[in-house]
Backbone as ProteinMPNN parsed JSONL, in Angstrom:
{"seq_chain_A": "MLFHFPLIVYYSGMTKKKTLQSKIQNNIIVKDNDLINSSYELTLNESRLLLACISLVDSRDGVNDKDLFKVEVKDIQDLCGVVHVGGFHRELVEASERLYEREISIGSKDSTEYGKTRWISKYLVDDMNRTIELQFT", "coords_chain_A": {"N_chain_A": [[224.768, 36.444, 206.758], [225.887, 34.585, 204.122], [226.119, 31.332, 202.719], [228.207, 29.444, 200.549], [228.452, 26.784, 199.867], [228.355, 23.889, 197.865], [225.528, 21.799, 197.386], [224.21, 18.579, 196.837], [221.093, 17.984, 195.727], [218.637, 15.768, 196.419], [215.589, 14.946, 195.444], [212.488, 13.589, 195.27], [213.346, 11.592, 193.443], [214.853, 13.044, 191.634], [217.877, 14.704, 190.727], [219.562, 17.589, 191.574], [221.895, 20.194, 191.265], [222.71, 22.57, 193.575], [223.422, 25.631, 195.362], [223.947, 26.467, 198.784], [223.591, 29.149, 199.194], [221.8, 29.933, 197.173], [219.621, 28.436, 197.983], [219.041, 29.562, 200.468], [218.435, 32.208, 199.764], [216.153, 31.89, 198.184], [214.185, 30.481, 199.564], [211.898, 30.257, 202.29], [211.609, 29.326, 205.632], [209.02, 28.305, 207.631], [207.945, 28.036, 210.911], [205.924, 26.256, 213.225], [204.513, 27.075, 216.458], [204.459, 24.904, 218.353], [206.348, 23.285, 217.202], [208.611, 24.919, 217.343], [208.94, 25.101, 220.138], [209.493, 22.408, 220.739], [211.868, 22.132, 219.385], [213.785, 23.272, 220.989], [214.762, 21.309, 222.617], [216.425, 19.771, 221.11], [219.605, 18.345, 220.183], [222.736, 19.819, 219.105], [223.709, 18.533, 216.764], [221.424, 17.142, 215.948], [219.784, 19.293, 215.269], [221.334, 20.406, 213.194], [221.198, 18.35, 211.263], [218.411, 18.14, 210.799], [217.844, 20.762, 209.829], [219.448, 20.824, 207.545], [218.13, 18.933, 205.966], [215.571, 20.084, 205.839], [216.156, 22.324, 204.376], [216.168, 21.322, 201.857], [213.584, 21.051, 201.075], [211.145, 21.904, 198.776], [209.052, 24.423, 198.931], [207.015, 25.063, 197.222], [206.17, 22.696, 196.157], [205.462, 21.225, 198.355], [205.381, 18.697, 200.966], [205.173, 15.231, 201.09], [204.235, 12.181, 202.763], [205.92, 10.267, 201.75], [208.253, 11.313, 200.749], [211.768, 11.385, 200.753], [214.641, 12.879, 202.113], [217.835, 13.432, 201.24], [221.041, 13.92, 202.541], [224.48, 14.724, 202.282], [227.04, 13.847, 204.46], [229.434, 15.214, 204.358], [228.709, 17.697, 203.249], [227.226, 18.891, 205.331], [229.196, 18.962, 207.243], [231.112, 20.683, 206.031], [229.565, 23.032, 205.805], [229.048, 23.652, 208.471], [231.543, 23.957, 209.492], [232.926, 21.887, 210.733], [235.66, 20.185, 212.059], [236.617, 17.78, 213.064], [236.727, 15.142, 211.442], [236.587, 12.29, 211.481], [234.726, 11.228, 213.485], [232.344, 12.514, 212.956], [230.453, 11.587, 211.086], [229.424, 9.315, 212.431], [228.321, 10.625, 214.638], [226.233, 12.054, 213.425], [224.686, 9.929, 212.519], [223.884, 8.865, 214.985], [222.418, 11.077, 215.829], [220.327, 10.931, 214.0], [219.097, 8.567, 214.849], [218.205, 9.382, 217.393], [216.418, 11.438, 216.652], [214.457, 9.937, 215.446], [213.319, 8.732, 217.635], [212.411, 10.834, 219.223], [209.691, 12.867, 220.444], [207.057, 15.155, 219.513], [205.027, 17.339, 221.146], [201.684, 18.266, 220.623], [199.567, 20.967, 220.86], [197.825, 21.287, 224.02], [196.868, 19.564, 227.029], [195.023, 21.073, 228.279], [193.473, 22.162, 226.349], [190.965, 21.247, 223.914], [191.996, 19.843, 221.847], [194.751, 17.914, 221.295], [197.879, 16.135, 221.098], [200.475, 13.876, 219.942], [203.406, 13.654, 217.919], [206.116, 12.583, 215.816], [209.495, 13.607, 215.018], [210.688, 12.486, 212.712], [209.781, 9.834, 210.449], [211.254, 7.895, 209.322], [214.637, 6.893, 208.837], [217.501, 6.55, 206.805], [220.672, 5.207, 206.434], [223.659, 5.42, 204.662], [226.541, 4.089, 204.918], [228.764, 3.676, 203.281], [228.676, 5.667, 201.245], [228.415, 7.807, 202.845], [225.982, 9.181, 203.477], [222.819, 10.417, 204.66], [219.399, 9.838, 204.873], [216.307, 11.344, 205.522], [212.905, 10.975, 206.444], [210.165, 12.898, 206.844], [207.527, 13.1, 209.297]], "CA_chain_A": [[225.886, 35.699, 206.254], [225.461, 33.607, 203.134], [227.048, 30.239, 202.506], [228.364, 29.116, 199.14], [228.833, 25.388, 199.726], [227.441, 23.166, 196.967], [224.773, 20.661, 197.907], [223.501, 17.767, 195.865], [219.719, 17.911, 196.205], [217.928, 14.58, 195.965], [214.201, 15.191, 195.791], [211.532, 12.858, 194.439], [213.996, 10.869, 192.372], [215.578, 13.94, 190.74], [219.107, 15.248, 191.287], [219.827, 18.947, 191.128], [223.03, 20.816, 191.931], [222.369, 23.912, 194.037], [224.275, 26.113, 196.437], [223.158, 26.891, 199.936], [223.252, 30.561, 199.018], [220.567, 30.031, 196.394], [218.542, 27.873, 198.789], [218.702, 30.525, 201.511], [217.835, 33.385, 199.153], [214.903, 31.602, 197.51], [213.228, 29.746, 200.38], [211.591, 30.714, 203.636], [211.15, 28.238, 206.485], [208.042, 28.77, 208.607], [207.821, 27.041, 211.971], [204.786, 26.3, 214.124], [204.946, 27.265, 217.847], [204.749, 23.61, 218.97], [207.603, 22.839, 216.603], [209.664, 25.752, 217.922], [209.148, 24.676, 221.527], [210.135, 21.093, 220.734], [213.228, 22.233, 218.838], [214.702, 23.68, 222.048], [215.292, 20.108, 223.252], [217.298, 19.065, 220.175], [221.049, 18.558, 220.276], [223.281, 20.594, 217.993], [223.759, 17.719, 215.545], [220.045, 16.894, 215.518], [219.355, 20.52, 214.59], [222.063, 20.505, 211.931], [220.671, 17.363, 210.331], [217.054, 18.55, 210.432], [217.864, 21.969, 209.009], [219.998, 20.471, 206.232], [217.056, 18.273, 205.206], [214.495, 21.056, 205.624], [216.579, 23.236, 203.301], [215.932, 20.653, 200.578], [212.143, 21.041, 200.794], [210.649, 22.937, 197.881], [207.758, 24.787, 199.519], [205.991, 25.118, 196.177], [205.684, 21.336, 195.932], [205.006, 20.627, 199.599], [206.024, 17.461, 201.395], [204.24, 14.158, 201.411], [204.819, 11.228, 203.703], [206.806, 9.339, 201.044], [209.474, 12.016, 200.367], [213.001, 11.205, 201.516], [215.567, 13.975, 201.875], [219.183, 12.886, 201.413], [222.134, 14.874, 202.703], [225.814, 14.159, 202.406], [227.665, 14.254, 205.708], [230.479, 16.192, 204.006], [228.081, 19.009, 203.062], [226.913, 19.444, 206.662], [230.497, 19.198, 207.858], [231.666, 21.9, 205.433], [228.708, 24.156, 206.136], [229.145, 23.97, 209.899], [232.941, 24.146, 209.872], [233.343, 20.795, 211.61], [236.998, 19.761, 211.676], [236.895, 16.388, 213.473], [236.088, 14.391, 210.363], [236.405, 10.874, 211.768], [233.553, 10.858, 214.255], [231.16, 13.31, 212.644], [229.467, 10.706, 210.434], [228.798, 8.513, 213.489], [227.504, 11.539, 215.446], [225.001, 12.34, 212.682], [223.879, 8.708, 212.549], [223.275, 8.841, 216.311], [221.406, 12.138, 215.829], [219.188, 10.372, 213.259], [218.439, 7.605, 215.73], [217.488, 10.138, 218.427], [215.285, 12.123, 216.019], [213.421, 8.923, 215.219], [212.693, 8.441, 218.935], [211.879, 12.049, 219.87], [208.281, 13.216, 220.231], [206.641, 16.557, 219.52], [203.686, 17.501, 221.703], [200.85, 19.18, 219.854], [198.527, 21.501, 221.727], [197.99, 20.961, 225.435], [195.717, 18.838, 227.577], [194.056, 22.079, 228.713], [192.589, 22.428, 225.224], [190.213, 20.061, 223.498], [192.749, 19.157, 220.806], [196.157, 17.727, 221.61], [198.399, 14.838, 220.686], [201.924, 13.775, 219.781], [203.942, 13.146, 216.66], [207.572, 12.427, 215.866], [210.21, 14.438, 214.064], [210.849, 11.756, 211.457], [209.183, 8.503, 210.446], [212.234, 6.943, 208.803], [215.964, 7.378, 208.453], [218.313, 5.566, 206.1], [222.087, 5.568, 206.476], [224.546, 4.759, 203.708], [227.885, 4.291, 205.467], [229.772, 3.707, 202.222], [228.631, 6.977, 200.586], [228.323, 8.8, 203.922], [224.761, 9.978, 203.334], [221.706, 10.118, 205.557], [218.102, 10.246, 204.338], [215.241, 11.474, 206.513], [211.522, 11.089, 205.978], [209.407, 13.628, 207.871], [206.197, 12.575, 209.577]], "C_chain_A": [[225.374, 34.631, 205.295], [226.553, 32.574, 202.933], [227.074, 29.885, 201.031], [228.741, 27.66, 198.918], [227.853, 24.675, 198.809], [226.766, 22.005, 197.691], [224.23, 19.887, 196.723], [222.103, 17.573, 196.437], [219.059, 16.694, 195.58], [216.482, 14.749, 196.387], [213.314, 14.476, 194.785], [212.196, 12.221, 193.213], [214.789, 11.738, 191.411], [216.836, 14.432, 191.448], [219.337, 16.627, 190.688], [221.024, 19.468, 191.911], [222.622, 22.241, 192.303], [223.413, 24.352, 195.045], [223.376, 26.513, 197.584], [222.76, 28.341, 199.814], [221.942, 30.688, 198.252], [219.396, 29.475, 197.182], [218.086, 28.893, 199.838], [217.979, 31.727, 200.911], [216.432, 33.113, 198.62], [213.841, 30.937, 198.38], [213.084, 30.358, 201.762], [211.095, 29.506, 204.412], [210.221, 28.84, 207.531], [207.858, 27.662, 209.629], [206.572, 27.31, 212.807], [205.292, 26.456, 215.563], [205.273, 25.958, 218.555], [206.081, 23.072, 218.465], [208.773, 23.618, 217.185], [209.963, 25.304, 219.347], [209.854, 23.33, 221.597], [211.575, 21.176, 220.248], [214.238, 22.669, 219.899], [215.36, 22.483, 222.721], [216.266, 19.344, 222.354], [218.769, 19.341, 220.464], [221.511, 19.361, 219.059], [223.267, 19.781, 216.7], [222.376, 17.316, 215.055], [219.515, 18.099, 214.759], [220.042, 20.671, 213.24], [221.465, 19.581, 210.879], [219.268, 17.743, 209.86], [217.065, 19.744, 209.489], [218.452, 21.71, 207.632], [218.926, 19.817, 205.371], [215.917, 19.236, 204.899], [214.872, 22.007, 204.485], [216.362, 22.629, 201.922], [214.462, 20.638, 200.175], [211.806, 22.203, 199.871], [209.23, 23.264, 198.333], [206.649, 24.883, 198.476], [205.385, 23.749, 195.906], [205.089, 20.715, 197.189], [205.765, 19.345, 199.889], [204.938, 16.426, 201.596], [204.965, 13.127, 202.249], [205.729, 10.196, 203.047], [208.149, 9.979, 200.666], [210.619, 11.696, 201.32], [213.959, 12.324, 201.126], [216.971, 13.518, 202.249], [220.197, 14.01, 201.506], [223.445, 14.109, 202.803], [226.455, 14.722, 203.663], [228.715, 15.334, 205.442], [229.898, 17.596, 203.824], [227.771, 19.663, 204.406], [228.212, 19.814, 207.367], [231.112, 20.496, 207.335], [230.877, 23.137, 205.845], [228.91, 24.616, 207.574], [230.577, 24.177, 210.37], [233.456, 23.086, 210.829], [234.697, 20.28, 211.134], [237.313, 18.319, 212.084], [236.126, 15.429, 212.569], [235.701, 12.981, 210.788], [235.105, 10.52, 212.448], [232.267, 11.559, 213.857], [230.069, 12.484, 211.974], [228.71, 9.91, 211.486], [227.888, 9.397, 214.344], [226.186, 11.868, 214.74], [224.1, 11.116, 212.591], [223.17, 8.6, 213.897], [222.193, 9.91, 216.435], [220.154, 11.666, 215.09], [218.386, 9.418, 214.12], [217.624, 8.32, 216.813], [216.275, 10.87, 217.848], [214.127, 11.165, 215.771], [212.651, 8.638, 216.507], [212.01, 9.653, 219.566], [210.424, 12.31, 219.485], [208.109, 14.728, 220.212], [205.23, 16.588, 220.076], [202.937, 18.56, 220.913], [199.721, 19.646, 220.759], [198.841, 21.211, 223.186], [196.732, 20.271, 225.935], [194.655, 19.799, 228.109], [193.071, 22.409, 227.597], [191.86, 21.146, 224.851], [190.939, 19.271, 222.423], [194.22, 19.102, 221.189], [196.584, 16.342, 221.159], [199.91, 14.872, 220.614], [202.246, 13.274, 218.383], [205.442, 13.006, 216.838], [208.208, 13.354, 214.835], [210.307, 13.753, 212.709], [210.196, 10.381, 211.577], [210.162, 7.448, 209.95], [213.566, 7.646, 208.627], [216.721, 6.229, 207.819], [219.751, 6.072, 206.062], [222.834, 4.758, 205.428], [225.974, 5.046, 204.17], [228.94, 4.411, 204.37], [229.837, 5.085, 201.561], [228.508, 8.133, 201.563], [227.152, 9.775, 203.689], [223.736, 9.517, 204.357], [220.444, 10.656, 204.899], [217.099, 10.287, 205.487], [213.9, 11.557, 205.808], [210.74, 11.737, 207.115], [208.043, 12.995, 208.07], [205.149, 13.565, 209.156]], "O_chain_A": [[224.495, 33.85, 205.659], [227.744, 32.884, 202.97], [226.063, 30.015, 200.341], [229.301, 27.33, 197.873], [226.642, 24.838, 198.957], [227.383, 21.323, 198.509], [223.835, 20.476, 195.717], [221.959, 17.042, 197.538], [218.938, 16.601, 194.359], [216.18, 14.7, 197.579], [213.389, 14.737, 193.585], [211.679, 12.301, 192.099], [215.352, 11.215, 190.449], [216.837, 14.559, 192.672], [219.312, 16.811, 189.471], [221.144, 19.201, 193.107], [222.235, 23.025, 191.436], [224.2, 23.538, 195.528], [222.207, 26.851, 197.396], [221.692, 28.729, 200.288], [221.069, 31.464, 198.639], [218.282, 29.987, 197.067], [216.888, 29.065, 200.065], [217.009, 32.214, 201.491], [215.599, 34.02, 198.604], [212.689, 30.841, 197.958], [214.035, 30.903, 202.322], [210.262, 28.745, 203.919], [210.596, 29.778, 208.234], [207.644, 26.502, 209.276], [206.218, 28.461, 213.059], [206.399, 26.011, 215.864], [206.26, 25.891, 219.288], [206.845, 22.474, 219.222], [209.815, 23.037, 217.487], [211.127, 25.148, 219.715], [210.73, 23.139, 222.44], [212.414, 20.374, 220.658], [215.437, 22.452, 219.723], [216.416, 22.63, 223.337], [216.87, 18.366, 222.796], [219.134, 20.422, 220.926], [220.757, 19.55, 218.105], [222.859, 20.288, 215.655], [222.177, 17.163, 213.85], [218.868, 17.948, 213.722], [219.4, 21.025, 212.251], [221.251, 19.988, 209.737], [218.969, 17.676, 208.668], [216.377, 19.741, 208.468], [218.011, 22.307, 206.65], [218.82, 20.111, 204.181], [215.357, 19.201, 203.803], [214.01, 22.442, 203.723], [216.371, 23.347, 200.922], [214.131, 20.255, 199.053], [212.144, 23.352, 200.157], [208.313, 22.467, 198.136], [205.469, 24.794, 198.817], [204.235, 23.643, 195.479], [204.295, 19.778, 197.1], [206.673, 18.961, 199.152], [203.904, 16.709, 202.201], [206.181, 13.201, 202.42], [206.26, 9.328, 203.739], [209.086, 9.268, 200.301], [210.456, 11.733, 202.54], [214.074, 12.672, 199.951], [217.262, 13.252, 203.415], [220.223, 14.923, 200.681], [223.504, 13.002, 203.337], [226.416, 15.929, 203.903], [228.857, 16.267, 206.232], [230.531, 18.579, 204.207], [228.026, 20.853, 204.595], [228.304, 20.861, 208.009], [231.582, 21.319, 208.121], [231.457, 24.165, 206.192], [228.939, 25.814, 207.859], [230.801, 24.534, 211.526], [234.332, 23.363, 211.649], [234.87, 19.974, 209.954], [238.199, 17.701, 211.495], [235.029, 14.975, 212.895], [234.599, 12.526, 210.484], [234.432, 9.582, 212.019], [231.201, 11.226, 214.375], [228.886, 12.665, 212.266], [227.482, 9.837, 211.44], [226.803, 8.968, 214.734], [225.141, 11.951, 215.385], [222.876, 11.25, 212.585], [221.982, 8.279, 213.947], [221.165, 9.68, 217.073], [219.038, 11.971, 215.51], [217.155, 9.449, 214.125], [216.499, 7.923, 217.117], [215.22, 10.917, 218.482], [212.96, 11.544, 215.875], [211.458, 8.336, 216.464], [211.102, 9.483, 220.379], [209.989, 12.019, 218.371], [208.891, 15.474, 220.802], [204.334, 15.936, 219.539], [203.483, 19.612, 220.579], [199.008, 18.836, 221.351], [199.984, 20.924, 223.541], [195.665, 20.385, 225.331], [193.52, 19.395, 228.361], [191.964, 22.88, 227.861], [192.121, 20.085, 225.419], [190.547, 18.146, 222.114], [194.856, 20.138, 221.384], [195.749, 15.484, 220.874], [200.55, 15.776, 221.151], [201.457, 12.565, 217.757], [205.97, 13.289, 217.914], [207.55, 13.822, 213.906], [210.04, 14.368, 211.677], [210.074, 9.835, 212.674], [209.936, 6.251, 210.13], [213.624, 8.834, 208.309], [216.599, 5.079, 208.241], [220.009, 7.221, 205.704], [222.654, 3.544, 205.328], [226.544, 6.092, 203.862], [229.902, 5.164, 204.514], [230.926, 5.614, 201.339], [228.497, 9.297, 201.163], [227.313, 10.996, 203.704], [223.779, 8.39, 204.85], [220.419, 11.792, 204.425], [217.051, 9.38, 206.318], [213.777, 12.13, 204.726], [210.661, 11.19, 208.215], [207.469, 12.424, 207.142], [203.956, 13.305, 209.312]]}, "name": "protein", "num_of_chains": 1, "seq": "MLFHFPLIVYYSGMTKKKTLQSKIQNNIIVKDNDLINSSYELTLNESRLLLACISLVDSRDGVNDKDLFKVEVKDIQDLCGVVHVGGFHRELVEASERLYEREISIGSKDSTEYGKTRWISKYLVDDMNRTIELQFT"}
């Protein structure tokens, strides 16, 4: 199933108009096993927000720790078919707050290499324009 909702893509100071259909057709998302296991603990809105931001990553350019990925709440709402408009913005803000607090375990203590990281290192909310920006760790 392909989606045709327009997204405004804000990436490294540039603005580009794209559709989700073109993003889905042209990009592949690859997940690490530790990342997959940690994603099972995410709420629906945390997953929606993460995937909306991940869809903005251009894999040819990579991601650095300074990149911010901005999504409009309306785009996620339209894409997901959310009808309760009033509270959805607040729910995504709360999802951002939880993502900032959540940890991802890397490896296991049974191995010689293990540790923890977070899903995001920063989130910025613009209530007036109803946008949320995430910065991945």
